[in-house]
C-alpha positions as CSV (number, residue, x, y, z in Angstrom):
1,X,0.0,0.0,0.0
2,X,1.2,3.5,-0.9
3,X,0.1,6.4,1.3
4,X,0.4,10.0,0.1
5,X,0.9,12.0,3.3
6,X,0.8,15.8,3.7
7,X,3.7,16.9,5.8
8,X,2.1,20.2,6.7
9,X,3.6,23.7,5.9
10,X,6.6,23.5,8.2
11,X,6.5,22.9,11.9
12,X,7.0,19.1,12.7
13,X,4.0,19.0,15.0
14,X,1.6,20.4,12.4
15,X,1.5,16.9,10.7
16,X,-1.7,15.2,11.4
17,X,-1.9,12.4,14.0
18,X,-2.8,9.9,11.2
19,X,0.2,11.1,9.1
20,X,2.5,10.7,12.1
21,X,1.3,7.1,12.7
22,X,1.8,6.2,9.0
23,X,5.4,7.5,9.2
24,X,5.9,5.3,12.3
25,X,4.7,2.2,10.5
26,X,6.3,2.8,7.0
27,X,8.9,0.4,5.6
28,X,9.8,3.0,3.0
29,X,9.5,6.8,3.0
30,X,10.0,9.0,-0.1
31,X,9.9,12.6,1.0
32,X,10.1,15.9,-0.8
33,X,13.4,17.0,0.7
34,X,13.5,20.5,-0.8
35,X,10.6,21.7,1.5
36,X,9.7,19.0,4.1
37,X,10.9,19.5,7.6
38,X,13.5,16.7,8.1
39,X,12.5,16.4,11.8
40,X,9.5,14.5,10.5
41,X,11.8,11.7,9.6
42,X,12.4,11.2,13.4
43,X,9.1,9.4,13.3
44,X,10.5,6.7,11.1
45,X,11.6,3.3,12.4
46,X,15.3,2.8,12.5
47,X,15.1,0.2,9.6
48,X,13.0,2.2,7.4
49,X,14.4,3.0,4.0
50,X,14.3,6.8,3.3
51,X,14.7,8.4,-0.1
52,X,14.9,12.2,-0.8
53,X,12.8,12.9,-4.0
54,X,14.5,16.3,-4.4
55,X,17.2,14.3,-6.2
56,X,14.9,11.9,-8.0
57,X,13.0,12.0,-11.3
58,X,9.3,10.7,-11.5
59,X,10.5,7.5,-13.0
60,X,13.0,7.0,-10.1
61,X,10.3,7.6,-7.5
62,X,7.9,5.2,-9.2
63,X,10.6,2.6,-9.4
64,X,11.1,2.6,-5.6
65,X,7.2,2.5,-5.1
66,X,6.8,-0.4,-7.4
67,X,9.8,-2.3,-5.9
68,X,8.5,-1.8,-2.3
69,X,5.0,-2.8,-3.3
70,X,6.3,-6.1,-4.8
71,X,7.9,-6.9,-1.5
72,X,4.6,-6.2,0.3
73,X,6.1,-3.1,2.0
74,X,4.2,-0.1,3.1
75,X,5.3,3.2,1.5
76,X,4.7,6.8,2.7
77,X,5.1,9.4,-0.2
78,X,5.6,12.5,2.1
79,X,4.7,15.7,0.3
80,X,5.0,19.2,1.5
81,X,1.9,21.0,2.8
82,X,-1.3,19.6,1.5
83,X,-0.7,17.2,-1.4
84,X,-3.8,18.2,-3.3
85,X,-2.4,21.8,-3.8
86,X,0.6,21.9,-6.2
87,X,1.6,18.5,-5.0
88,X,2.1,16.8,-8.4
89,X,0.4,13.7,-7.0
90,X,-2.1,12.9,-9.7
91,X,0.7,11.8,-12.1
92,X,2.0,9.4,-9.4
93,X,-1.5,8.1,-8.7
94,X,-2.2,7.6,-12.4
95,X,0.9,5.4,-12.8
96,X,-0.1,3.4,-9.6
97,X,-3.5,2.7,-11.3
98,X,-1.8,1.5,-14.4
99,X,0.1,-1.0,-12.2
100,X,-2.9,-1.9,-10.1
101,X,-1.3,-0.7,-6.9
102,X,-3.6,0.5,-4.0
103,X,-3.0,4.0,-2.5
104,X,-4.6,6.4,0.0
105,X,-4.2,10.0,0.8
106,X,-3.8,11.7,4.2
107,X,-4.3,15.5,4.2
108,X,-2.0,18.1,5.5
109,X,-1.9,21.8,6.5
110,X,-1.2,23.9,3.5
111,X,0.9,27.1,3.6
112,X,-2.0,29.5,3.3
113,X,-3.4,28.1,6.5
114,X,-0.1,28.2,8.3
115,X,0.2,31.8,7.1
116,X,-3.3,32.6,8.4
117,X,-2.5,31.1,11.8
118,X,0.7,33.1,12.0
119,X,-1.3,36.3,11.3
120,X,-4.4,35.2,13.4
121,X,-6.3,35.8,10.2
122,X,-9.8,34.8,9.0
123,X,-10.1,34.7,5.2
124,X,-14.0,34.7,5.3
125,X,-15.2,37.7,7.2
126,X,-18.9,38.6,6.7
127,X,-19.4,41.7,4.5
128,X,-15.8,41.6,3.5
129,X,-15.1,38.3,1.7
130,X,-16.7,34.9,1.8
131,X,-14.2,33.3,-0.7
132,X,-10.6,32.3,-0.7
133,X,-8.8,32.1,-4.1
134,X,-5.7,29.9,-4.1
135,X,-3.6,30.4,-7.2
136,X,0.0,31.0,-8.5
137,X,1.9,33.1,-11.1
138,X,2.9,31.2,-14.2
139,X,6.4,29.8,-14.2
140,X,7.8,26.6,-15.5
141,X,4.3,25.3,-15.0
142,X,1.7,26.9,-17.2
143,X,-1.4,28.6,-15.9
144,X,-4.6,28.4,-18.1
145,X,-5.5,31.8,-19.6
146,X,-8.8,31.8,-17.9
147,X,-7.0,31.6,-14.5
148,X,-5.0,34.7,-14.9
149,X,-4.1,36.8,-11.8
150,X,-6.2,39.6,-13.4
151,X,-9.2,37.5,-13.7
152,X,-9.1,36.4,-10.1
153,X,-8.3,39.9,-8.9
154,X,-11.4,41.2,-10.4
155,X,-13.4,39.4,-7.7
156,X,-11.5,41.3,-4.9
157,X,-11.9,38.2,-2.6
158,X,-9.3,37.0,-0.3
159,X,-6.3,35.5,-2.4
160,X,-3.4,33.3,-1.4
161,X,-0.8,33.2,-4.1
162,X,1.8,30.4,-4.0
163,X,5.2,29.9,-5.9
164,X,5.4,33.6,-6.9
165,X,7.7,35.3,-4.5
166,X,10.4,35.6,-7.2
167,X,8.0,37.5,-9.6
168,X,6.7,40.1,-7.1
169,X,7.0,43.2,-9.4
170,X,4.8,41.5,-12.1
171,X,2.5,40.1,-9.5
172,X,1.9,43.6,-8.0
173,X,1.2,45.1,-11.4
174,X,-1.2,42.3,-12.3
175,X,-3.1,42.5,-9.1
176,X,-3.7,46.2,-9.5
177,X,-4.5,45.8,-13.2
178,X,-7.0,43.1,-12.2
179,X,-9.1,45.2,-9.7
180,X,-7.3,45.4,-6.3
181,X,-6.7,49.0,-5.2
182,X,-3.1,50.1,-4.6
183,X,-3.7,50.4,-1.0
184,X,-5.5,47.1,-0.5
185,X,-4.0,45.2,2.4
186,X,-1.4,42.4,1.6
187,X,0.9,40.2,3.5
188,X,4.0,38.1,2.8
189,X,4.6,35.1,5.0
190,X,8.0,33.4,4.5
191,X,8.2,29.7,5.6
192,X,5.1,29.8,7.5
193,X,5.3,27.9,10.9
194,X,9.0,27.2,10.5
195,X,11.4,28.4,13.3
196,X,12.8,31.0,10.8
197,X,9.3,32.2,9.7
198,X,9.1,35.9,8.7
199,X,5.9,37.8,8.2
200,X,5.2,41.3,6.7
201,X,2.0,43.3,6.4
202,X,2.1,45.8,3.5
203,X,-0.2,46.9,0.7
204,X,-0.5,45.6,-2.9
205,X,1.4,48.4,-4.3
206,X,4.4,47.8,-1.8
207,X,4.6,44.0,-2.3
208,X,7.7,44.2,-4.5
209,X,9.5,46.7,-2.2
210,X,8.6,44.7,0.9
211,X,10.0,41.6,-0.6
212,X,13.2,43.3,-1.9
213,X,13.8,45.2,1.5
214,X,13.6,41.8,3.3
215,X,15.3,39.6,0.7
216,X,12.3,37.4,0.1
217,X,12.7,35.5,-3.1
218,X,11.1,32.2,-2.6
219,X,9.4,29.9,0.1
220,X,6.7,32.6,0.7
221,X,3.0,32.8,0.3
222,X,1.5,36.1,-0.7
223,X,-1.9,37.1,0.8
224,X,-4.1,39.8,-0.6
225,X,-7.5,41.1,0.5
226,X,-9.4,43.6,2.8
227,X,-9.7,40.7,5.4
228,X,-6.0,41.4,6.3
229,X,-7.0,44.7,7.9
230,X,-9.4,42.8,10.3
231,X,-12.0,45.7,10.0
232,X,-15.2,46.6,8.4
233,X,-16.8,43.2,8.9
234,X,-20.2,42.1,10.3
235,X,-20.6,39.6,13.2
236,X,-21.4,36.0,12.2
237,X,-25.1,35.4,12.2
238,X,-24.3,31.9,13.6
239,X,-24.1,33.3,17.1
240,X,-26.8,36.0,17.0
241,X,-29.5,35.6,19.6
242,X,-32.3,35.3,17.0
243,X,-30.5,32.8,14.9
244,X,-32.0,29.3,15.4
245,X,-30.0,26.1,15.0
246,X,-30.5,22.5,15.9
247,X,-28.9,23.3,19.3
248,X,-30.2,26.8,20.1
249,X,-33.6,28.5,19.5
250,X,-37.3,27.9,19.8
251,X,-38.4,24.5,20.9
252,X,-35.0,23.5,22.0
253,X,-34.6,22.2,25.6
254,X,-32.2,24.3,27.6
């Protein structure tokens, strides 16, 4: 059996309990060494085989998975953050399907949620934004034209932008061109939840300068939206005295 496990955004104790237990049982661990916290490997058994996929091609990763499966071994493919977001897992699952190998997924904490925790931020404030857009700038991996930064910016919802810290000047221009005001609140969170985490509150038109001034070139998530100011929002109706639920309201025993 192959398990795709989300390592979380950085801190070793942000992996799920399920993910930790899978690491403890694994015969083979293939981890994304470029971003996964190596402290997570301390959960592995002493006799566990460990491979760093940062030095491997897809074919080499699959070779080790297939080899382990033939031996009846349990494999943990340890991905950074939440594997379903920029995790390149589907191509691996497709090849496992072709080889009739069973697999399961274990979710993890993605960087945008680690960043929100660092800033004590809520992305969905009533009357401000009720949506979170997760996207990226185009780099080596293409982005469909219909998913341009400008098209998403036109909604002026909360936005978390991955894999774009090295293109901050262009990102800034495109956010403004798409619809965000120059003074719209923004934030840069570098290595969210890691011991060397850095976080900066700025505005959309100062994103590039903030990144340059603090030497942020990679490993950062960019947040944009009025929710960052933590103001101008309405209280949740869920806790209003006149809002009836299955637990509170008319006809409910106290």
